N, C-alpha and C positions, 0 to 999 in steps of 0.2 A: 227403354226397359226398364222396370222397377225390379229391384232387386230388397227384402225383406233386411231391416240390419238387426244380428242377433249380437247379444252381449256375452259376457268371457264364460256362462254356464251352457250355452248354446240356446239360449231361450230368447225368443222373439222380444223387442224391445217395443216394438207397435210403431215403429218407425220404418220409411223405406224412402230408398235414393236410386236416384234417376242415372242411369249408366248410358254415357254419350252414344249415339246410335253411329256417330263419327269413327267410333275406336273400337265399341263391343257388337255392331251390328251389321259390318261392310260383308260382304261377298269373299272370302278367304281367297286368297293369291296362291297356290301351293307352291309355284316354282320361287317365289320370293320367301316362304319359307323353307324351302329348301335348301337355297343361298346360305340362307343366314344361321341354320343350323350347321352347313357344310363348314362356313367360315369359324364357328364358334370351336366346331370340334377340330378344324386344323390349328385353331390356336393352341389347342393343349398341347399339340405336340412339341416334343423338346428339340427332335432333331437332330439328334447329336449320335445317332448312330455311325458308326467307321469300321470298316475293314481295312487293314494294312495292302497293300498294292505291292505290287513286283520290285518297286525304285525304295519302298519303304521297309522291308524285310531286312534281316542281316543275312548273309551270305556270299559266296565268293562270286567275284565280275568275271571269272574268267570263262574261255569257251569248253565246254566239258567235253565235248568229242568232234573229232575233224567235221568239216561242212561237207564230204561226200566221201562215198564207198561203202560207208558202215550200213546200208541196206535198210536203215530206220529214217525217219522223220530229222531234218536238221537240227540242232538244238543251239542256243548260245549263252543260256544262263540257267544253273541250276533255281532261281528265282523264278524260271518261269510258272506261271500259273498250273501249268498240265504235270508238273510235279510235285510230289508230296512235298510240305515244308515250303511249297511256293506262296508267291502272291496271289490275292483274290482276282480275279479276271473280272471287272466290271460290279465291284464291291460298291456297298451302299456310303456314300458321303454324307458329310455332316450337312443340313439345307435346311431352310425356313422354309415352312409349310405356309404359312399366312398369307391372303390375300386382300385387296381390297373390295368394298362396296360402297355404292352409294349410300347417305345417309336416309336419302329417299327411302331407298330399297328395303332398308333396315328399319324404317318408322313402321312400312307397309307390312313387313313381315310381321312385326309384332303386333299390329291390329288385326292381321288376320290370324293369330294366333289366341288373342284375346277372343275375338270373335266365334272361333270355332270351341273354346271352353265355355261361353257362354249358349251355343248351341245344345252343347251336351248337359247342360244345368249343371258345371262342375266350378261356380264361382260362387264363394260366399263372402257375405260385406261383413266384417263384427267391429264393432264400435270399438274405441282408442283405448286400449289396453296398457297395465304397466305392472312391472313385478318389484317388490319391494327390495326383495335381493335375487343374487341368480342362482335359480334351482331347478335341476332338468324335472322335479317333481311337477312344480309349479306348469312346465309346459305339458308335462304329459297330460294332467289333466287336462287342460286346457284342448288337447287333439280328443281323450273322450268324451268332453263334451260337445266339441262338434262332429263327433263320430267318424274321423278319420285316423285317427290310432293304428289302423293295419292300412294305409293309404300311405302313399308319397304324398306330401303335401307342400307347397310355396307359400309361404307369407309373407308379404309385401307393407313394411312399414312406412309411415309417412313422412319420419323423423328418425334418427337416429336411436335407438333403443338397446345400451348394452346391455342390460339384464334379461329382455327378451332374448338377445341372440347368442349370449352365454350360456341361458337356458337349455336351448336347443342345439347347442353344439355336440352335444353326445348322441343326437338321434339321426340315427343315419337317414331315415326317413323322410325327415323334414329338414326344409332350408329355411333360412332367414335373410330376406334383403330389402336393401332399399327401392323405392319407386323408381330412382335414378339407375339402377344395376340391374333391373328387371331386360329377360333376355329371352329371344324367341325360344331356344334351348331350354331354359329353364320352366317356362308354361307348360312347354308340351310336356317334357317330362314329369311332372305334377299329376295326380288323377283329382285332385283337388287345389282351387287358388282362393288362398284366403285372403281378401283385400282389407285392410284398415281403411274408417272412412276417411282418417288424414292422408292416405295414402291414393285416395282418387281423384282429388283432384291436381296433382302431379301427374299422376299417369297420363289423365286427358290432356294437360298443358302439354305436355311433352311430347304427347303423340299424335297434336290437332295443330303441330306448325307447317 
């Protein structure tokens, strides 16, 4: 699959790059994509939710009434969850929501996501760029030139570029990552996937193992 390379002004450079069919043209595996996205979202959860149970709240431990003869249900503690001010029954406890997925499955999920974007013609290949200084205006102009200023976009760099990253940080609709940080969730969450030329080799190498 060949894709034209554009410059920082959104104009064609007259060059084309060949996208690997093993990465960008496979039959998507929807279940692998689902599991990888589920794991990504689960890993974002803090899991610090907590409610006090009857053993953890302050209150008297005496038996509040006699066992029999009251005509009501027996009760042994004012801290019981059935009383106002009592502990919560079966309340949330701190837990870890993360779970493990095999590397092969995660690799398949990323290739499936990239293939979906390729099928939707949602991939742009941009020649390598750099900014002299971190300025949001520079990145905004780039988005306008590529026609993605009103869309969610994901820029994938081949090497660390602090000026480009800092220039994009104030823009909610755009995200900049290294090719090694690419995730299935971020690929699918973007309307347009902008790959820098230097990132292509790293993506194909990482996913062709």
